[in-house]
N, C-alpha and C positions, 0 to 999 in steps of 0.2 A: 691568705690568698696568694697565688703565684702569678707570675707574668704570663700573659697569653700571647706571647710572640714566639714564633717557631724558629729554631736554629737548625740549619741543614748540616752544618759541619761542626763537629766537636773540636775542642783544642787538640793540638798534637800530643800524642803519647810517646814518650821516649823510651825505647826498648833497646838495650845493648848498644847505646850510643847512636842509634838510627832513629829518625823521625818517622812515625807511622801515622797516617791520617785515618781516623775512624769516621765513618759516615753514619748518621742517624736517620732512619726513615721518618718522613713526615706522616703524622697520624691524621688521616682525613678519610672517613668512611663514606662510600657512595650513598646517596639518599634519593628515593624515587617518589614521584607524585602519586597519590592514591587515585584509583578510578572512582571510588565512592568514599569520601571522607567520613561518612557516618559508620563505616565498617572498620575503621582503624582501631586497633587495640594495642596497648603498650604492655609488654610483659617484662618483669624484672626478676633476674635470678640473683639472689643474695650470695649464694655460695660461689658462683662463678663471676660475680660482679659484672653482669652483662645486661644490656637493654636490647629488647627485640620489639621494634615497631612493625606490627603485622597488619595486613589486610587479607583476612582469611589465611591461606597458606602462603601468601606472597610476602616476603620480607621487604619492607620499605627502608628500614635503617637498622643495622646491626652494629652496635658499638659498645665498647667497654665503658664501665662506670665505676664510681667509688661510692660505697655505701657506709652506713653508720657503724661505728666501732661498737664492740660488745656492751660497753657501759652506756651507750646512747644509740640504741638500735634503730634501724629504719622500720617503720610500721609495715606489717604484713596484711594481706587481705585483698579482697576484690573492691577496689576503690575507683575513683574517677577524678578527672581534672576538674577542679573547682574554681581556679583563678589563674590568670596569666599576667605577668608584668615584665616587660622587656628590660627596663632599667632599674631593677630592684637593688636596694642596699640592705645589709643585715641590720636588724634592730637590736642585736645582742653583742656582736663583735665588730670592732672597727678601730677608729683612731680618735684621739683627742687632739684637736687642732688649736694651737695657741699661737701667740704672736711670733715666736721664734722657734717653734718646734712642732712636729707632728709625731705623736707617740701612740703605738698600738695599745689598745685597751679594751676592756669590756664596757658596754654602754653604761652599766650601773656605776662604774668607777671613773668615768671620763671627767677630766677637768678641762674647762674650755669648751669649745664647740665640738660636739660629737658628729662624726661622719662614719657611717657603716661601711663594712667591706662591700665592694661591688659583687653582686650576684646576678649577672646578666641572664636573660632568657628564663626567668622564673616561671615554672609551671607547677602550681600547687596541687597536691593530691590528698592532703590531710591538713588540718589546722597547724600551721607552723612548719610544715614539711613540704619540700618541693624538689623538682629537678632544677638544676641551674648550672651555668658554666663554672668550671673550676678545675683544679688539678686532680687528675685521675691516677691515684696511687695504686700499686698492686695489692695493697692490703686495706681493709676498712679503716677509714680515718675521719669520717665526717661525724657531725653531731646528729645524724639521722636523715639528713637530706641526701639526695642522689646527685653527685657531680658528673657532668658530661664534659668531654674535651671541647676546647675552644673552637675547633673546626667542625664539630658535630652539634653543638648546642643550638645554633640557629636553625639547622635543619630539623632538629627535634621539635623546636618551638613551632615551626611552620606545619609540621605533620599532626600536631595535637590541637585540640580546641576544648572549650569548656564542655564537659560531659564525656570526653573520650575515656573509655574504661582503662584502668590501670590495675594490673594483676601482679602483686608482689608476693613472692614465695621463696623458700630456700632454694628451689630448683625449678626449671622449666623444661618442657619437652625439647625445646630448641637447643638446649645445652650440648647435647650429643651430636648435633648436626651443624647448625649455624655457628654456635658458640665455639665449637672445636676448631673451626677454620678461621676465626677472627683473632687478630693480634691485639696487643695492648700498647698504649702509648709509652714512650721512653723518656718523655720530657717532664715527668712529674716532679722532679727535684730541681728544676731550673729556679734561678733566683727571682724574687719579687721585683716588680716595678718599683721605682722610688715612691716613697709614701706620698709625695706631692702629686704624683700622677694618679695614684690609687684614689686619692680624695678629690680629684678634679672632675667637674662635670664632663669634661672632654673625654674621659675614660670610655664612656659608652659610645662615643662616636667612632672608636677605633676597633670595636669588636666585629668579628666576621659575620656577614649576612648569610642567609640561607642560600644554598645552591641545590635545588631539587632537579633531578633529571627526568 
């Protein structure tokens, strides 16, 4: 898991003895309140790694995502939201917390107290699979879940409810229109927070809340 803090200015890059400042755009997609929450549908394009939250033909949130790698693919099909948990932690991957060390590990091999990786804004669509806040890489990197950017995960959480349809396919009709105009995050390779912060209950107090327009 990676740090969910945004950096506006990257370090100086020295070219030909001169310092040049690179600016990185903050990734934060607009999100809109539905007129009728019962008509909200979530569409996921696996090939484009895009999520479209739609109310009929009206886009409520269009945002990049990161999906399952080929060896651990994201389930396809016409599914629905079955469960939501704002402050979820992974039951498979996390940290072994001991007296003088906090060591990344799998749950099955943890020595000491196990604390799972934080997976805020969990929205489950199949047993063991869900949308959640995490680093949105340009290539598939998850174990089947769908990661959303820290600035968009809370909005997605608010737009969905148990029973919201989730349609996951290789492509979606919106790829050629909405998806073609949407940029991707640039902060996916930022460093993690210190392990002590990742395992602290206060981690969830710092995540960004939803901002629906």
